[in-house]
C-alpha positions in Angstrom: -5.9 4.8 3.1 -5.1 4.8 6.8 -7.5 2.6 8.8 -7.9 3.3 12.5 -9.9 1.4 15.1 -11.6 3.6 17.8 -12.5 1.9 21.1 -12.8 2.5 24.8 -14.7 1.3 27.9 -18.4 2.0 28.4 -18.9 5.7 29.2 -15.5 6.8 28.0 -16.7 9.1 25.3 -16.1 7.0 22.1 -19.2 8.3 20.4 -18.4 11.9 21.3 -14.9 11.5 19.8 -16.4 9.9 16.7 -18.8 12.9 16.4 -15.9 15.3 16.6 -14.1 13.4 13.9 -17.1 13.5 11.7 -17.3 17.3 12.2 -13.8 17.4 10.8 -14.8 15.4 7.7 -13.4 12.0 8.8 -15.7 9.1 7.9 -16.5 7.0 11.0 -18.2 3.6 10.7 -20.1 2.7 13.9 -20.2 -1.0 14.7 -23.0 -0.5 17.2 -25.2 1.2 14.6 -24.5 -1.7 12.3 -25.3 -4.2 15.1 -28.7 -2.4 15.5 -29.1 -2.7 11.7 -28.3 -6.4 12.0 -30.7 -6.8 14.9 -33.5 -5.5 12.7 -32.4 -7.8 9.8 -32.3 -10.8 12.2 -35.1 -9.8 14.6 -37.0 -13.0 13.9 -34.0 -15.2 14.8 -33.3 -13.0 17.9 -36.9 -13.3 19.0 -36.8 -17.1 18.6 -33.5 -17.3 20.6 -34.5 -14.8 23.3 -38.3 -14.7 23.4 -38.2 -12.9 26.8 -36.4 -10.0 25.1 -39.1 -9.4 22.5 -42.4 -7.6 22.6 -45.0 -8.0 19.8 -42.3 -9.3 17.5 -39.9 -6.5 18.1 -36.6 -6.7 20.0 -36.7 -4.9 23.3 -33.0 -3.7 23.3 -32.9 -2.9 27.0 -34.3 -6.4 27.9 -31.9 -8.0 25.5 -29.0 -6.1 26.9 -29.9 -7.1 30.4 -30.1 -10.7 29.4 -26.9 -11.0 27.4 -24.8 -9.0 29.9 -26.0 -11.3 32.7 -25.4 -14.6 30.7 -22.1 -15.1 28.8 -23.6 -18.0 26.8 -26.5 -15.9 25.7 -24.1 -13.1 24.7 -22.0 -15.5 22.7 -25.1 -16.8 20.8 -26.2 -13.2 20.0 -22.7 -12.2 19.0 -22.5 -15.4 16.8 -25.6 -14.1 14.9 -24.7 -10.4 14.7 -20.9 -10.2 14.5 -20.6 -11.8 11.0 -23.2 -9.3 9.7 -21.4 -6.4 11.3 -18.0 -7.5 10.0 -19.3 -7.9 6.5 -20.9 -4.4 6.6 -17.7 -2.9 7.9 -15.7 -4.6 5.1 -18.2 -3.4 2.5 -18.1 0.3 3.7 -14.3 0.2 4.1 -13.8 -1.0 0.6 -16.2 1.7 -0.6 -14.2 4.4 1.2 -10.9 2.9 -0.2 -12.3 3.1 -3.7 -13.3 6.7 -3.1 -9.8 7.6 -2.1 -10.6 8.5 1.5 -7.3 9.2 3.3 -8.4 8.2 6.8 -11.2 5.9 7.9 -12.2 5.2 11.5 -14.1 2.2 12.7 -15.7 2.7 16.1 -15.8 -0.8 17.7 -16.6 -1.0 21.4 -15.3 -4.6 21.6 -12.4 -4.2 19.3 -9.8 -5.8 21.6 -12.2 -8.4 22.9 -12.9 -9.6 19.3 -9.1 -9.8 18.6 -9.4 -7.2 15.8 -6.5 -4.8 16.6 -4.2 -6.3 13.9 -6.7 -5.3 11.2 -5.9 -1.6 11.8 -3.0 0.7 11.2 -3.5 1.8 14.8 -6.0 1.8 17.6 -7.2 5.0 19.3 -8.5 4.4 22.8 -10.7 6.9 24.5 -10.3 6.7 28.3 -11.8 8.3 31.4 -11.8 7.7 35.2 -14.3 5.0 36.2 -16.4 7.3 38.4 -16.9 9.7 35.5 -17.7 6.8 33.2 -20.3 5.5 35.7 -21.9 8.9 36.1 -22.2 9.3 32.3 -23.8 5.9 31.8 -26.3 6.4 34.7 -27.2 9.8 33.2 -28.0 8.0 29.9 -30.6 5.9 31.8 -28.8 2.7 32.7 -28.6 1.6 36.4 -25.3 1.3 38.2 -25.8 -2.5 38.1 -26.2 -2.3 34.3 -23.0 -0.2 34.1 -21.1 -2.8 36.2 -22.3 -5.7 34.1 -21.3 -4.0 30.9 -18.0 -2.8 32.2 -17.2 -6.3 33.5 -18.0 -7.8 30.0 -15.2 -5.7 28.5 -11.4 -5.8 28.9 -10.3 -3.6 31.8 -9.5 0.0 30.7 -5.9 -0.5 31.8 -5.4 -3.3 29.3 -6.9 -1.2 26.5 -4.5 1.6 27.4 -1.6 -0.9 27.3 -2.6 -2.1 23.8 -3.4 1.4 22.4 -1.5 3.1 19.6 -2.9 6.4 20.8 -4.9 7.5 23.8 -7.3 10.5 24.2 -8.2 11.2 27.8 -11.8 12.4 28.3 -11.8 13.6 31.9 -12.3 17.3 31.3 -14.9 19.4 29.4 -16.0 19.0 25.8 -13.9 21.8 24.5 -10.8 20.2 25.9 -11.8 16.9 24.3 -12.5 18.6 21.0 -9.0 20.1 21.1 -7.4 16.7 21.9 -9.3 15.1 19.0 -8.0 17.9 16.7 -4.4 17.4 17.9 -4.8 13.6 17.4 -6.2 14.0 13.9 -3.3 16.3 12.9 -0.9 13.6 14.1 -2.8 10.7 12.4 -2.9 12.5 9.1 0.9 13.0 9.0 
């Protein structure tokens, strides 16, 4: 089985690319979805660590995000709780896919390079877009420009991701162009 890491800066279109891959039958494991799953599993611990980010015993994801992207130590504590869970779930699902004979599996991991995980993959696909487009996309999803800036600063610069990439898909055009680029990449990846 070929194992590919999928990453990119905030607002680059990672999730859109993942969706196009799923449409073509490629299984994609979403680390963010597993982190949300983990946040539910560990919500008691999260609410004890960050009471200001909880309401009635439930984690307020927006408040938690604002807190951890403004405070590196808080982010490290949260990652220390969630990352082992996410890694275990990714391993479990990857082994299941391997046992099923899946030819290509993609793990969508926003902080793949930041976590030093690139060596775990047969290659890393980076989705990239100009910063102004990324900013507009993120603001359109409901985050402020300041929240975009904080999250973007918490990641490696896009240029560094491009330097480390095995493959790059640029997402500066329309969705049909992106869909065609994903199809072309998939054909190459399956060779």
